[in-house]
Backbone as CSV, one residue per row, in Angstrom:
resi,resn,N_x,N_y,N_z,CA_x,CA_y,CA_z,C_x,C_y,C_z
1,UNK,-23.904,-47.991,66.359,-23.424,-46.662,65.912,-24.273,-46.071,65.037
2,UNK,-24.424,-44.782,65.171,-25.491,-43.966,64.308,-24.694,-43.620,62.980
3,UNK,-25.409,-43.665,61.860,-24.473,-43.365,60.295,-24.030,-42.035,60.704
4,UNK,-24.529,-41.022,61.375,-24.026,-39.824,61.223,-22.529,-39.986,62.018
5,UNK,-22.446,-40.800,63.053,-21.120,-40.800,63.623,-19.941,-41.624,62.864
6,UNK,-20.320,-42.150,61.844,-19.558,-42.609,60.950,-18.271,-41.726,60.434
7,UNK,-18.688,-40.507,59.804,-17.625,-39.704,59.173,-16.794,-39.060,60.192
8,UNK,-17.340,-39.050,61.552,-16.511,-38.391,62.360,-15.348,-39.562,63.034
9,UNK,-15.833,-40.735,62.929,-14.987,-41.900,63.451,-13.786,-41.982,62.182
10,UNK,-14.240,-41.707,61.079,-13.185,-41.759,59.867,-12.239,-40.614,60.010
11,UNK,-12.855,-39.580,60.498,-12.010,-38.418,60.329,-10.847,-38.482,61.557
12,UNK,-11.435,-39.072,62.575,-10.471,-39.207,63.831,-9.369,-40.220,63.579
13,UNK,-9.580,-41.513,62.772,-8.846,-42.494,62.484,-7.784,-41.922,61.503
14,UNK,-8.321,-40.862,60.489,-7.172,-40.354,59.552,-6.360,-39.435,60.620
15,UNK,-6.723,-38.696,61.589,-5.977,-38.029,62.127,-4.883,-38.523,62.991
16,UNK,-5.321,-39.727,63.586,-4.276,-40.506,64.267,-3.329,-41.126,63.205
17,UNK,-3.730,-41.428,61.935,-2.743,-41.924,60.956,-1.777,-40.481,60.569
18,UNK,-2.512,-39.716,60.429,-1.531,-38.356,60.046,-0.598,-37.939,61.263
19,UNK,-0.752,-38.505,62.354,0.105,-38.271,63.484,1.312,-38.865,63.174
20,UNK,1.237,-40.218,62.543,2.325,-41.252,62.385,3.516,-40.941,60.900
21,UNK,3.003,-39.396,60.409,3.680,-39.035,59.204,3.937,-40.128,58.474
22,UNK,3.178,-40.749,57.645,3.051,-42.082,56.932,4.063,-41.935,55.884
23,UNK,4.493,-40.988,55.086,5.414,-40.873,53.871,6.817,-41.050,54.575
24,UNK,6.883,-40.575,55.836,8.311,-40.657,56.561,8.411,-42.122,57.001
25,UNK,7.450,-42.633,57.472,7.309,-43.852,58.084,7.968,-44.767,57.134
26,UNK,7.039,-44.746,55.902,7.242,-45.804,54.779,8.737,-45.537,54.312
27,UNK,9.576,-44.401,54.325,10.642,-44.267,53.931,11.884,-45.187,55.017
28,UNK,11.174,-44.867,56.217,11.944,-45.667,57.357,11.854,-47.108,57.049
29,UNK,10.700,-47.738,56.852,10.689,-49.243,56.585,11.546,-49.584,55.312
30,UNK,11.227,-48.760,54.302,12.258,-49.252,53.270,13.785,-49.327,53.351
31,UNK,14.221,-48.309,54.002,15.553,-48.031,54.387,16.012,-49.471,55.329
32,UNK,14.967,-49.798,56.277,15.379,-50.948,57.118,15.183,-52.187,56.305
33,UNK,14.608,-52.220,55.457,14.273,-53.381,54.443,15.624,-53.504,53.679
34,UNK,16.307,-52.276,53.390,17.500,-52.351,52.557,18.619,-52.852,53.480
35,UNK,18.757,-52.349,54.616,19.743,-52.743,55.378,19.794,-54.241,55.782
36,UNK,18.477,-54.830,55.842,18.285,-56.461,56.260,18.629,-57.276,55.021
37,UNK,18.129,-56.746,53.798,18.586,-57.455,52.569,20.002,-57.650,52.198
38,UNK,20.801,-56.663,52.531,22.190,-56.389,52.217,22.881,-57.192,53.160
39,UNK,22.517,-57.186,54.488,23.144,-58.010,55.322,23.094,-59.570,55.452
40,UNK,21.746,-59.722,55.178,21.425,-61.237,54.955,21.954,-61.737,53.722
41,UNK,22.139,-61.222,52.607,22.636,-61.596,51.173,24.062,-61.951,51.560
42,UNK,24.830,-61.408,52.324,26.143,-61.479,52.359,26.764,-62.376,53.618
43,UNK,25.627,-62.602,54.415,26.033,-63.419,55.519,25.233,-64.508,56.173
44,UNK,23.977,-64.429,55.532,22.799,-65.328,56.034,21.933,-64.795,57.116
45,UNK,20.658,-64.593,56.827,19.719,-64.158,57.720,19.754,-64.980,58.906
46,UNK,19.596,-64.101,60.109,19.592,-64.577,61.419,18.436,-64.174,62.102
47,UNK,17.474,-63.417,61.585,16.103,-63.050,61.865,15.204,-62.784,61.158
48,UNK,13.858,-62.733,61.320,12.728,-62.720,60.393,12.946,-61.095,60.080
49,UNK,12.421,-61.068,58.510,12.276,-59.591,58.038,11.015,-58.981,58.525
50,UNK,9.958,-59.648,58.150,8.603,-58.880,58.641,8.394,-58.315,60.009
51,UNK,8.954,-59.170,61.257,8.912,-58.457,62.387,9.871,-57.011,62.624
52,UNK,11.079,-57.300,61.812,11.845,-56.073,61.896,11.124,-54.971,61.401
53,UNK,10.625,-55.250,60.182,9.959,-53.938,59.356,8.757,-53.578,60.101
54,UNK,8.031,-54.518,60.637,6.862,-53.885,61.411,7.355,-52.979,62.996
55,UNK,8.246,-53.823,63.487,8.641,-53.227,64.616,9.137,-51.816,64.552
56,UNK,10.138,-51.801,63.501,10.921,-50.380,63.236,9.769,-49.465,62.556
57,UNK,8.788,-49.836,61.753,7.799,-48.906,61.379,6.993,-48.408,62.531
58,UNK,6.516,-49.159,63.422,5.914,-48.785,64.543,6.619,-47.840,65.602
59,UNK,7.866,-48.001,65.747,8.735,-47.176,66.344,8.806,-45.771,65.742
60,UNK,9.048,-45.743,64.432,9.149,-44.520,63.699,7.629,-43.858,63.789
61,UNK,6.512,-44.374,63.453,5.271,-43.876,63.566,5.034,-43.181,64.986
62,UNK,5.422,-44.000,66.057,5.383,-43.341,67.589,6.181,-42.139,67.780
63,UNK,7.465,-42.245,67.225,8.541,-40.980,67.223,7.757,-39.715,66.606
64,UNK,7.249,-40.034,65.493,6.469,-39.071,64.467,5.281,-38.354,65.402
65,UNK,4.561,-39.180,65.988,3.407,-38.636,66.725,3.844,-37.907,67.749
66,UNK,4.901,-38.138,68.539,5.380,-37.598,69.643,6.139,-36.220,69.494
67,UNK,6.620,-36.349,68.436,7.199,-35.112,67.704,6.346,-33.997,67.149
68,UNK,5.236,-34.550,66.731,4.210,-33.624,66.595,3.549,-33.011,67.781
69,UNK,3.577,-33.797,68.763,3.022,-33.218,70.231,4.174,-32.315,70.642
70,UNK,5.404,-32.368,70.439,6.317,-31.634,71.020,6.438,-30.266,70.187
71,UNK,5.859,-30.315,69.004,6.304,-29.188,68.042,4.837,-28.615,67.659
72,UNK,3.647,-28.912,68.556,2.419,-28.336,68.122,2.130,-26.748,67.935
73,UNK,3.299,-26.353,68.657,2.924,-24.610,68.821,3.814,-24.072,67.694
74,UNK,4.992,-24.673,67.570,5.673,-24.470,66.157,4.829,-24.661,64.731
75,UNK,4.030,-25.794,64.766,3.449,-26.124,63.603,2.409,-25.099,63.553
76,UNK,1.770,-24.584,64.526,0.350,-23.685,64.507,1.126,-22.428,63.730
77,UNK,2.182,-21.944,63.757,2.901,-20.828,63.073,3.099,-20.889,61.710
78,UNK,3.323,-22.266,61.118,3.819,-22.425,60.026,2.414,-22.768,59.087
79,UNK,2.307,-22.052,57.617,1.197,-22.415,56.944,1.268,-23.983,56.519
80,UNK,2.257,-24.660,56.397,2.321,-25.840,55.862,1.960,-26.738,56.926
81,UNK,1.933,-26.393,58.231,1.717,-27.527,59.121,0.493,-27.001,60.222
82,UNK,-0.168,-25.709,59.774,-1.151,-25.414,60.585,-2.433,-26.280,60.616
83,UNK,-2.290,-26.996,59.583,-3.831,-27.893,59.580,-3.583,-29.225,60.162
84,UNK,-2.350,-29.528,60.737,-2.117,-31.032,61.283,-3.205,-30.996,62.577
85,UNK,-3.361,-32.173,62.923,-4.426,-32.439,63.930,-4.400,-31.818,65.231
86,UNK,-3.011,-31.580,65.634,-2.910,-31.099,66.925,-3.057,-29.288,67.025
87,UNK,-2.181,-28.657,66.079,-2.483,-27.261,65.970,-3.986,-27.029,65.558
88,UNK,-4.596,-27.798,64.755,-5.757,-27.379,64.194,-6.887,-27.836,65.453
89,UNK,-6.356,-28.429,66.253,-7.476,-28.769,67.520,-8.409,-30.002,67.265
90,UNK,-8.092,-30.587,66.394,-8.764,-31.888,66.255,-8.586,-33.135,67.036
91,UNK,-7.434,-33.065,67.857,-7.013,-34.130,68.631,-6.193,-33.307,69.823
92,UNK,-6.334,-33.685,71.029,-5.885,-33.242,72.386,-4.415,-33.672,72.424
93,UNK,-3.544,-32.921,73.117,-2.161,-33.315,73.280,-2.003,-34.649,74.130
94,UNK,-3.069,-35.023,75.040,-3.057,-36.177,75.654,-3.340,-37.406,74.694
95,UNK,-4.200,-37.064,73.537,-4.445,-38.276,72.729,-3.067,-38.521,71.738
96,UNK,-2.447,-37.598,71.370,-1.098,-37.709,70.766,-0.066,-38.472,71.678
97,UNK,-0.135,-38.209,72.902,0.910,-38.809,73.877,0.563,-40.155,74.115
98,UNK,-0.865,-40.399,74.371,-1.032,-41.773,74.645,-0.851,-42.789,73.121
99,UNK,-1.150,-42.249,72.132,-0.873,-42.925,70.831,0.390,-43.119,70.710
100,UNK,1.140,-42.078,70.584,2.676,-42.120,70.434,3.501,-43.169,71.218
101,UNK,2.996,-43.064,72.601,3.682,-44.122,73.523,3.515,-45.571,73.295
102,UNK,1.940,-45.748,72.975,1.397,-47.123,72.579,2.313,-47.749,71.386
103,UNK,1.993,-46.866,70.428,2.820,-47.225,69.177,4.394,-47.679,69.242
104,UNK,4.823,-46.836,70.033,6.384,-46.966,70.094,6.664,-48.143,71.131
105,UNK,5.752,-48.413,72.022,6.131,-49.938,72.945,5.750,-50.943,72.289
106,UNK,4.943,-50.932,71.326,4.415,-52.186,70.462,5.674,-52.437,69.638
107,UNK,6.290,-51.395,68.975,7.277,-51.649,68.038,8.666,-52.044,68.901
108,UNK,8.966,-51.473,69.895,10.051,-51.806,70.480,10.072,-53.293,70.992
109,UNK,8.809,-53.916,71.548,8.276,-55.036,72.218,8.463,-56.256,71.044
110,UNK,8.027,-55.699,69.728,8.076,-56.570,68.734,9.470,-56.945,68.392
111,UNK,10.466,-55.630,68.073,11.950,-56.067,67.834,12.381,-56.885,68.824
112,UNK,12.279,-56.487,69.877,12.917,-57.126,71.079,12.511,-58.815,71.136
113,UNK,11.395,-58.710,70.585,10.979,-60.238,70.968,11.259,-61.397,69.841
114,UNK,11.118,-60.600,68.541,11.187,-61.302,67.249,12.682,-61.257,66.644
115,UNK,13.026,-60.205,66.792,14.599,-59.677,66.031,15.714,-59.589,66.958
116,UNK,15.639,-59.483,68.108,16.741,-59.458,69.164,17.378,-58.189,69.712
117,UNK,18.033,-58.198,70.750,18.302,-56.893,71.619,18.969,-55.786,70.742
118,UNK,19.699,-56.349,69.762,20.505,-55.099,69.151,19.498,-54.426,68.122
119,UNK,18.845,-54.867,67.364,17.441,-54.078,66.626,16.879,-53.278,67.574
120,UNK,16.270,-53.774,68.712,15.610,-52.824,69.803,16.253,-51.982,70.394
121,UNK,17.455,-52.096,70.686,18.585,-51.075,71.219,18.809,-49.936,69.955
122,UNK,18.935,-50.426,68.702,19.225,-49.558,67.944,18.002,-48.445,67.647
123,UNK,16.830,-49.108,67.604,15.744,-48.421,67.265,15.293,-47.532,68.610
124,UNK,15.546,-47.642,69.787,15.359,-47.191,70.862,16.358,-45.744,70.865
125,UNK,17.568,-45.813,70.522,18.299,-44.850,70.164,17.906,-43.873,69.245
126,UNK,17.464,-44.622,68.274,16.846,-43.747,67.010,15.756,-42.905,67.686
127,UNK,14.533,-43.233,68.282,13.486,-42.760,68.813,13.941,-41.487,69.711
128,UNK,14.916,-41.975,70.594,15.218,-40.835,71.738,16.074,-39.776,71.305
129,UNK,17.095,-40.376,70.297,17.794,-39.052,69.925,17.062,-38.124,68.808
130,UNK,15.902,-38.661,68.087,15.021,-37.941,67.331,14.311,-36.778,68.127
131,UNK,13.768,-37.366,69.408,12.885,-36.662,70.146,13.594,-35.717,71.045
132,UNK,14.438,-36.220,71.824,15.092,-35.299,72.868,16.367,-34.717,72.681
133,UNK,17.206,-34.830,71.312,18.013,-34.295,70.892,17.741,-33.226,69.699
134,UNK,17.379,-33.947,68.839,17.051,-33.051,67.500,16.071,-32.309,67.701
135,UNK,15.057,-32.668,68.054,13.674,-31.872,68.034,13.999,-30.619,68.974
136,UNK,14.655,-30.599,70.161,14.581,-29.310,70.800,15.924,-28.591,69.966
137,UNK,16.673,-28.980,69.379,17.754,-28.202,68.928,17.288,-27.398,67.416
138,UNK,15.969,-27.971,67.103,15.580,-27.214,65.846,15.399,-25.884,66.056
139,UNK,14.985,-25.421,67.287,14.744,-23.845,67.651,15.980,-23.175,68.133
140,UNK,17.166,-24.064,68.128,18.294,-23.183,68.637,19.455,-23.148,67.759
141,UNK,19.453,-23.912,66.639,20.735,-23.890,65.719,20.509,-24.432,64.577
142,UNK,21.056,-23.976,63.252,20.843,-24.628,62.284,21.764,-25.865,62.088
143,UNK,22.652,-26.201,62.946,23.171,-27.461,63.107,22.448,-28.645,63.317
144,UNK,21.173,-28.258,63.783,20.137,-29.412,64.089,20.137,-30.262,62.764
145,UNK,20.250,-29.728,61.724,19.914,-30.540,60.568,21.012,-31.677,60.425
146,UNK,22.125,-31.414,60.593,23.173,-32.725,60.930,22.904,-33.530,62.051
147,UNK,22.554,-32.979,63.172,22.091,-33.853,64.293,20.906,-34.659,63.951
148,UNK,19.870,-34.056,63.375,18.670,-35.185,62.908,18.659,-36.104,61.864
149,UNK,20.230,-35.943,60.935,20.267,-36.723,60.213,20.887,-38.122,60.568
150,UNK,21.485,-38.059,61.942,21.674,-39.271,62.633,20.436,-40.078,62.734
151,UNK,19.627,-39.920,63.712,18.468,-40.956,63.567,17.853,-41.160,62.449
152,UNK,17.986,-40.090,61.396,17.250,-40.574,60.225,18.047,-41.609,59.350
153,UNK,19.468,-41.876,59.690,20.263,-42.908,59.136,20.343,-43.954,59.744
154,UNK,19.900,-44.366,60.822,19.811,-45.571,61.746,18.872,-46.536,61.202
155,UNK,17.865,-46.437,60.483,16.956,-47.479,60.030,17.483,-48.767,59.440
156,UNK,18.453,-48.172,58.471,19.226,-49.462,57.816,20.214,-50.231,58.826
157,UNK,20.671,-49.571,59.701,21.210,-50.252,60.748,20.286,-51.234,61.763
158,UNK,19.151,-50.991,61.802,18.068,-51.670,62.594,17.940,-52.785,61.724
159,UNK,17.796,-52.913,60.366,17.514,-53.857,59.508,18.938,-54.744,59.338
160,UNK,20.036,-54.291,59.259,21.294,-54.968,59.532,21.672,-55.887,60.690
161,UNK,21.108,-55.190,61.777,21.040,-56.134,62.958,20.260,-57.137,63.320
162,UNK,19.025,-56.995,62.512,17.861,-57.918,62.671,18.397,-59.121,61.901
163,UNK,19.091,-58.956,60.648,19.695,-59.795,59.906,20.797,-60.792,60.412
164,UNK,21.560,-60.012,61.063,22.785,-60.448,61.536,23.089,-60.781,63.064
165,UNK,22.161,-60.160,63.585,22.135,-60.313,65.127,23.041,-59.466,65.873
166,UNK,24.167,-58.643,64.894,25.161,-57.726,65.551,25.285,-56.744,64.678
167,UNK,26.146,-55.796,64.862,26.724,-54.967,64.199,28.263,-55.069,63.504
168,UNK,28.350,-54.385,62.331,29.677,-54.492,61.912,29.981,-53.525,60.886
169,UNK,31.034,-53.168,60.248,31.345,-52.090,59.416,30.109,-51.785,58.177
170,UNK,29.831,-52.916,57.607,28.838,-52.715,56.646,27.576,-51.960,56.876
171,UNK,27.119,-52.022,58.152,26.167,-51.194,58.765,26.498,-49.698,58.719
172,UNK,27.645,-49.589,59.141,28.314,-48.124,59.264,28.134,-47.599,57.881
173,UNK,28.557,-48.330,56.696,28.661,-47.724,55.229,27.244,-47.419,54.883
174,UNK,25.870,-48.286,55.285,24.823,-47.654,54.861,24.246,-46.686,55.542
175,UNK,24.565,-46.828,56.890,24.283,-45.385,57.657,24.942,-44.149,57.133
176,UNK,26.323,-44.082,56.752,26.762,-43.248,55.828,26.131,-42.427,54.890
177,UNK,25.654,-43.595,53.932,25.153,-43.175,52.698,23.834,-42.233,52.740
178,UNK,23.323,-42.881,54.086,21.857,-42.151,54.258,21.895,-41.040,55.133
179,UNK,22.910,-40.908,55.925,23.075,-39.733,56.493,23.564,-38.548,55.524
180,UNK,24.513,-38.784,54.370,24.820,-37.763,53.502,23.759,-37.325,52.564
181,UNK,22.886,-38.290,52.365,21.767,-37.986,51.522,20.837,-37.248,52.157
182,UNK,20.611,-37.191,53.443,19.637,-36.382,54.132,20.015,-34.836,54.153
183,UNK,21.174,-34.431,53.992,21.730,-33.075,54.271,20.933,-32.001,52.978
184,UNK,21.291,-32.758,51.623,20.790,-31.762,50.572,19.348,-31.872,50.497
185,UNK,18.759,-33.056,50.830,17.432,-33.306,50.921,16.580,-32.295,51.961
186,UNK,17.028,-32.201,53.120,16.630,-31.402,53.948,16.896,-29.902,53.617
187,UNK,17.918,-29.521,53.120,18.346,-28.165,52.687,17.386,-27.712,51.763
188,UNK,16.928,-28.685,50.707,16.048,-28.263,49.702,14.619,-27.695,50.412
189,UNK,14.189,-28.768,51.286,13.026,-28.619,51.786,13.100,-27.124,52.635
190,UNK,14.061,-27.075,53.522,14.083,-25.629,54.453,14.056,-24.506,53.291
191,UNK,14.765,-24.676,52.032,14.892,-23.679,51.032,13.545,-23.276,50.363
192,UNK,12.819,-24.232,50.256,11.458,-23.972,49.633,10.579,-23.720,50.690
193,UNK,10.536,-23.753,51.864,9.780,-23.470,52.853,10.304,-22.217,54.000
194,UNK,11.578,-21.547,53.366,12.150,-20.955,54.468,11.407,-19.784,55.105
195,UNK,10.364,-19.094,54.454,9.616,-18.080,54.732,8.717,-18.841,56.126
196,UNK,8.175,-19.972,55.925,7.425,-20.522,57.075,8.381,-21.115,57.915
197,UNK,9.624,-21.467,57.820,10.570,-21.696,59.050,11.041,-20.420,59.913
198,UNK,11.091,-19.272,59.038,11.542,-18.036,59.747,10.417,-17.597,60.592
199,UNK,9.072,-17.691,59.923,7.868,-17.554,60.839,7.866,-18.188,62.062
200,UNK,8.220,-19.448,61.986,8.142,-20.331,63.448,9.343,-20.061,64.146
201,UNK,10.500,-19.320,63.744,11.461,-19.118,64.659,12.584,-20.138,64.665
202,UNK,12.547,-20.953,63.433,13.345,-21.953,63.491,14.550,-21.706,62.612
203,UNK,15.857,-21.658,63.052,17.029,-21.226,62.623,17.883,-22.047,61.309
204,UNK,16.885,-22.402,60.341,17.555,-23.444,59.374,18.623,-22.545,58.623
205,UNK,19.401,-23.441,57.954,20.412,-22.576,57.250,19.843,-21.674,56.105
206,UNK,18.796,-22.124,55.447,18.345,-21.075,54.386,17.829,-19.956,54.969
207,UNK,17.117,-19.971,56.200,16.636,-18.725,56.963,17.826,-17.872,57.345
208,UNK,19.005,-18.570,57.773,20.260,-17.469,57.990,21.062,-17.200,56.891
209,UNK,20.840,-17.564,55.619,21.500,-17.459,54.526,20.586,-16.773,53.452
210,UNK,20.304,-15.741,53.464,19.241,-15.168,52.546,19.301,-15.326,51.409
211,UNK,20.726,-15.510,50.670,21.045,-15.223,49.061,21.301,-16.697,48.705
212,UNK,21.311,-17.584,49.681,21.399,-18.966,49.351,22.928,-19.633,49.015
213,UNK,23.845,-18.577,49.015,24.881,-19.012,48.669,25.742,-20.235,49.548
214,UNK,25.799,-20.023,50.620,26.290,-21.184,51.652,25.267,-22.423,51.614
215,UNK,24.157,-22.246,51.649,22.995,-23.451,51.473,23.542,-24.185,50.070
216,UNK,23.472,-23.476,49.094,24.071,-24.229,47.701,25.520,-24.989,47.961
217,UNK,26.258,-24.429,48.543,27.600,-24.930,48.702,27.554,-26.107,49.732
218,UNK,26.777,-26.126,50.583,26.680,-27.300,51.757,25.899,-28.419,50.935
219,UNK,24.883,-28.119,50.137,24.045,-28.996,49.393,25.225,-29.643,48.311
220,UNK,25.868,-28.932,47.542,26.764,-29.687,46.726,27.883,-30.513,47.301
221,UNK,28.564,-29.921,48.389,29.470,-30.757,49.231,29.016,-31.834,49.485
222,UNK,27.878,-31.962,49.946,27.449,-33.300,50.704,27.053,-34.432,49.470
223,UNK,26.418,-33.533,48.620,26.130,-34.589,47.431,27.682,-35.268,46.650
224,UNK,28.479,-34.336,46.543,29.717,-35.018,46.226,30.520,-35.960,46.986
225,UNK,30.212,-35.824,48.216,30.902,-36.876,49.240,29.955,-38.064,49.018
226,UNK,28.654,-37.878,49.060,27.799,-39.094,48.780,28.049,-39.979,47.689
227,UNK,28.424,-39.310,46.603,28.920,-39.789,45.090,30.066,-40.689,45.571
228,UNK,30.932,-40.290,46.268,32.061,-41.257,46.491,31.698,-42.600,47.588
229,UNK,31.119,-42.000,48.507,30.799,-43.105,49.539,29.784,-44.046,48.992
230,UNK,28.601,-43.751,47.945,27.813,-44.740,47.551,28.559,-45.619,46.562
231,UNK,29.711,-45.455,46.228,30.574,-46.400,45.591,31.278,-47.535,46.371
232,UNK,31.353,-47.245,47.603,31.970,-48.062,48.343,31.386,-49.436,48.841
233,UNK,30.038,-49.690,48.541,29.708,-51.097,49.006,30.087,-52.237,47.966
234,UNK,30.394,-51.619,46.962,31.113,-52.570,45.833,32.276,-53.167,46.243
235,UNK,33.075,-52.054,46.684,34.575,-52.494,46.917,34.683,-53.189,48.221
236,UNK,33.737,-52.914,48.813,33.551,-53.961,50.467,32.798,-55.140,50.135
237,UNK,32.526,-55.626,48.892,31.978,-56.706,48.542,30.432,-57.055,48.844
238,UNK,29.869,-55.697,49.069,28.264,-55.990,49.474,27.400,-55.960,48.096
239,UNK,27.982,-55.308,47.056,27.228,-55.134,46.050,28.109,-55.590,44.479
240,UNK,27.491,-55.754,43.506,28.181,-56.232,42.153,28.281,-54.980,41.370
241,UNK,28.843,-55.225,40.081,29.135,-54.187,39.077,27.890,-53.313,38.460
242,UNK,26.646,-53.829,38.595,25.343,-53.257,38.299,24.976,-52.197,39.205
243,UNK,25.351,-52.405,40.558,24.921,-51.278,41.440,26.007,-50.380,41.457
244,UNK,27.234,-50.796,40.994,28.402,-49.728,40.910,28.171,-48.914,39.812
245,UNK,27.776,-49.441,38.789,27.358,-48.356,37.574,26.115,-47.508,37.866
246,UNK,25.168,-48.037,38.245,24.044,-47.247,38.854,24.220,-46.193,39.732
247,UNK,25.004,-46.467,40.729,25.189,-45.339,41.654,26.099,-44.371,41.320
248,UNK,26.983,-44.727,40.360,27.979,-43.675,39.750,27.036,-42.818,38.892
249,UNK,26.110,-43.229,37.988,25.159,-42.452,37.299,24.298,-41.523,38.129
250,UNK,23.686,-42.295,38.975,22.824,-41.472,39.969,23.562,-40.307,40.616
251,UNK,24.763,-40.852,41.050,25.473,-39.534,41.845,25.739,-38.419,41.034
252,UNK,26.249,-38.583,39.941,26.701,-37.537,38.878,25.668,-36.672,38.602
253,UNK,24.097,-37.564,38.550,23.009,-36.686,37.815,22.492,-35.705,39.153
254,UNK,22.792,-36.353,40.510,22.490,-35.443,41.603,23.102,-34.641,41.862
255,UNK,24.587,-34.690,41.524,25.442,-33.498,41.616,25.216,-32.498,40.617
256,UNK,25.038,-33.004,39.425,24.494,-31.794,38.488,23.401,-31.041,38.894
257,UNK,22.445,-31.655,39.610,20.953,-30.870,39.983,21.508,-30.010,41.103
258,UNK,22.437,-30.347,42.118,22.938,-29.700,43.126,23.546,-28.335,42.867
259,UNK,24.241,-28.643,41.728,25.306,-27.458,41.238,24.281,-26.227,40.570
260,UNK,23.419,-26.955,39.873,22.482,-25.944,39.045,21.626,-25.194,40.350
261,UNK,21.276,-26.031,41.193,20.469,-25.344,42.372,21.447,-23.980,43.065
262,UNK,22.800,-24.594,43.274,23.382,-23.739,43.799,23.987,-22.299,43.133
263,UNK,23.811,-22.345,41.921,23.958,-21.447,40.885,22.856,-20.503,40.718
264,UNK,22.019,-21.012,40.439,20.524,-20.047,40.179,19.807,-19.671,41.586
265,UNK,19.893,-20.673,42.701,19.246,-20.047,43.751,17.873,-19.819,43.792
266,UNK,16.868,-20.403,43.249,15.604,-20.006,42.943,14.579,-21.296,43.760
267,UNK,13.294,-20.958,43.834,12.354,-22.045,44.498,12.244,-23.086,43.498
268,UNK,12.263,-22.716,42.045,12.258,-23.922,41.325,13.651,-24.792,41.391
269,UNK,14.324,-24.415,41.578,15.742,-25.023,41.548,15.732,-25.811,42.791
270,UNK,15.223,-25.249,44.171,15.162,-26.051,45.119,13.859,-26.895,44.987
271,UNK,12.929,-26.845,44.692,12.063,-28.187,44.431,12.398,-29.016,43.298
272,UNK,13.609,-28.814,42.656,13.953,-29.903,41.618,15.052,-30.481,42.356
273,UNK,15.863,-29.884,43.098,16.556,-30.658,44.031,16.039,-31.529,45.217
274,UNK,14.837,-31.109,45.785,14.111,-32.068,46.600,13.542,-33.375,45.598
275,UNK,12.832,-32.961,44.691,12.432,-34.057,43.739,13.461,-35.139,43.329
276,UNK,14.802,-34.493,42.974,15.829,-35.365,42.569,16.145,-36.251,43.735
277,UNK,16.363,-35.501,44.955,16.926,-36.220,46.152,15.831,-37.336,46.286
278,UNK,14.604,-37.514,46.111,13.547,-38.488,46.361,13.764,-39.688,45.215
279,UNK,13.958,-39.214,44.167,14.175,-40.178,43.033,15.561,-41.075,43.273
280,UNK,16.563,-40.038,43.617,17.839,-40.957,44.058,17.832,-41.867,44.793
281,UNK,17.118,-41.559,46.026,17.139,-42.509,47.131,16.243,-43.864,46.715
282,UNK,15.219,-43.518,46.038,14.535,-44.564,45.532,15.294,-45.678,44.668
283,UNK,15.864,-45.109,43.832,16.615,-45.608,42.895,17.773,-46.534,43.530
284,UNK,18.509,-45.743,44.319,19.465,-46.450,44.963,19.302,-47.612,46.076
285,UNK,18.290,-47.325,46.631,17.789,-48.397,47.299,17.232,-49.713,46.346
286,UNK,16.620,-49.546,45.202,16.220,-50.437,44.633,17.658,-51.370,44.068
287,UNK,18.785,-50.558,44.060,20.132,-51.122,43.331,20.501,-51.874,44.563
288,UNK,20.682,-51.437,45.747,20.990,-52.182,46.718,20.187,-53.511,47.141
289,UNK,18.806,-53.352,46.801,17.983,-54.474,47.178,18.261,-55.627,46.017
290,UNK,18.456,-55.354,44.818,18.729,-56.274,43.829,20.341,-56.701,44.144
291,UNK,21.160,-56.018,44.596,22.537,-56.399,44.973,23.443,-56.842,43.691
292,UNK,23.838,-58.167,43.939,24.547,-58.860,42.796,23.979,-59.094,41.606
């Protein structure tokens, strides 16, 4: 291989990596880990952790690549996403299709082989609902945010199923926490980039709600319900008093930022809500991992 070909090869490799949305995939792996650890700690592990994390990460990466393929024309109309590999022309649609299907297949095979049928089935449900329900709905209704929160909340369920070999109410509780968290998180993103979303023809709530009143109320409502639901793991015997105290403090702080954003309704407030949501999830996951 010539020396001049190396930069092009590195650039192409980076483009394929960008198709997998690494930060989102990392979050998926983290929440899968949380689901596995919480389930294993209270019941005893029945499946290996690393194959579950690897398989779920690969399925998430494949879903992201195929999502970029389906949304390449929308991405081309948004300043935030116009430089992605497909709208920028650095990769062909066929490249993204082959890459996405290959990575997804590897992930599902790893889950089915090493973690069992339940984790593989939940991962397939996550993948298919993200691509074939949420993605097409984004151009049709603001309710797509709620629909998209379903596949986004399923990774801890995959981890739970990998640890126990089945599903039970504890998995639903972790699903509910992550589902509720996603709404203010996504609303903050849509608030920050509403001009971009409007340009692309995506009817997110902040696009349809120019003064931000309804957006703010929705964010506050979901954070308040999240505060309550996040305390239930201790009542269910999944966590101890340290988690309970930490979740309460985190929830109150998150709610305070959401209320402030709903009152002032500025770009700065939306950005602060977004950053707070990231910090909240990271610390809450840490508390869940530490458990008792």
